N, C-alpha and C positions, 0 to 999 in steps of 0.2 A: 556656647551653652552649657550650663551645668547640670552632670549627670544627676538624675533624681532617684534611680531604682537600681541598686546592685544588689541582688540577693546575697544574704550573709554579710553585708557589710558592717552592721551593728556588733555583730558577734565576734567578728575578725578584729575590729577596732578595740573591744574589750579585752581580748586576748594579748594584743601588741604591747610589747614592751616599750614601744616608742611612744605609746598615748598613754595620759594621765586620766583614769576615769573618774576618780572624784576631786576635781581640781579645788573645790572649796575647802577641802581639808588641808589644803598646803598654803593657803593665804598666811603670808608672813614667814614663809618656810621655804620658799624655793630654792634658795642657796643651800639649803640643807639637802633638797633633793639632788641638786647637782653635785654635791658633795665638794664645793668650793666657794671662794668669795668674788667670783668673777661677775661683773655687770650682767644684767638680764636686759634682752632686747625682744621685742614681740612684733610678730608680723599678725595684723588682723585681717582675717579673710584671705588666708595663704593659698587657697587652691590647692593644687595639686604637689605643692611643696618645693619645687625646683629652687625657687629663690632663697628660701631659708637654709636650704642645705647646703646650696652654694656659699652662702653667706658663713654657715658654720665651718665649712672646710677652709675659707680665706681667713677667717679670724677666730682662731682656736681660743683666744683670750677672752672671748664672749659666749654667754649660753644664750641660747635662742628657743623661744617658744613660739610654735606658729598655732594659730587660733583657726579653726574652720567650723562652720555650722553645720555642712551637709556630709552625713556620712559616706554618701555616694562618691565625694569628692576626696574625702579624707582617705578613703581607702587606696586610692591611687599614689598619694603620698606615702602611705605605708608600703605599698609594692616598691616604690623608689627607693625607700630607707631600706629595704630587705636586699634589693639588687645592689645597692652602694657596699652592704655588709659583705655579701658574697665575694664582691669584686676586691675586698680588704681595703676600702677607702672609707670606711665608716669612722665618724668621730663620735665622741660622747656628749656633745655640747649642743643638742637639741633634743626637743620633744614637742609632742602635738598634744592639742586639746580639742576634743569636739564640744562646742558650746556657742551659745548665742552672745556677741559681743556687748548687750546690754547689761551682761552680768560681770562684767570686767571688775567692778569694785567689790563684788563678791569674792573673787578670786585672788585679786593682788591687793597688797597693802598700799597705803600712801608711799610713793618712792620706791616701791619694789621693782618697778619695771624703769629702765632708764632711756629707752627709745621705744618708739612705735613706727613700724612701716605700714603703709597702705598702698597697696599696689593694685592697680585696674579694677579697683572696686566696683559693685553692681551699681550702675548709675541710677536706677529705680527711676526712669525718666517721666512718670506721671506725677502731676504737682503734689497730688494728695499722698504721695508717698516720701516726698522731701525729707521727713523725719528719720527716714530709714536710711539715708544716704551717710557713709561712714565719715564724711566731712562736715556733716550738719552740726549746727551749734549744740545739738543735743548730746552728739557723740563727743565733740570736744570737750564738753563738760565732764564726760565720762572718763576720758583721757587725762583731764587734770586730777582727777581723785586717784590715780595710779601712778602718776609721774612725779619725779622731784621738782622743784623750781629750776627754771631755764632750760629744762629737757625739750628733747626735739622731737617733731613729728615728721616723717617723709612720705610725701604722696606721690605717685606717678599714675597717669591714665592717658589713653588715646582720645578720650572723649571731651571735646572743647567745652561743650556746654556745662558738663559736671565740673570740669576745671575752673570756670567763670564763677559757678555758683559757690564752690569751695573757697574762691578767694574772697568772696561777698561775706561767707560765713565766718572766716577767721579774722576779718576786720571786725564783725559785729561781736564776735566772741572776746576779742582783745588780744588775741595772740599776735605775736611779731612775726613779719615775713622776713625771713633771713636770706633766702634765695629763690628766684623763679625763672623758669624758661618754657617757652611754649615749643622747643626744637632741641630736647635733650641730646640726641645724638650728634647734633651740629654745635654743641656749647662745651667747648674743649674743658672748661673749669668744671661746669657740673657733671660732666660725664666721665670725669676721671675716677676710675675704680669703679664706675657702675656695673651692679651685676643685674642680668635681664632675668625676667620671668619668661614662663611659656608664652604669654600673650605679648610680651615686648619683643621676643625673637619673632613671632610671626607678624606683626605690625612693622617692625623694621625691615623684615624682607620684603615688604610691600611698599616701601616708602612712606608709611604714614608716620607724620611726626608725633613724637612723645611729649607730654606736659609733665612737668615736675615742679614742686615746690618744696622748701623746708622751712618749718615755722617751730617758732620757740615759745614754750609754755610761760604765760606771764606771772 
């Protein structure tokens, strides 16, 4: 369950050097902010940030931007980043943004983001909330607005119903399914190089199978 109320979280986010507070000002200029020409990958709905920080450590040749809507969750990612800095393990190739994913096209230019990760997204189980799911046709359209042609989106979830819904949506949206598994940790090919999120570690320890697919922008 997401934390909803951490006193002072918005103030700390505004003061953190890991967060970009006016992201719309950097549309088309993100590589300038990172001060290099490395590709930019984004995690939409990053939660407490463990995945994206692990990715940044494993792939210093890539810049990562983590997007999280809730201040009370993002503050936990900031705390983890500060702990990494104190331990001397900090890298300068990731940043955080507190924003609603519906605003992606206001923050990034076409082709500015080269890959998107969706990890254990909120399933929004009620049918009337289907458009809020990050793998819905509505969101796939938004991803098309910021990705270059043939770019990829990777999605992981423990929720079987959400996974089946997502497979239907990518077909409807005309995306190409490159790879798919309903048991990631027992799929040697797709699990190669896999970096786990907090939720994934929890579910894996309980023996819950993890679903994953990789899709390509048409």
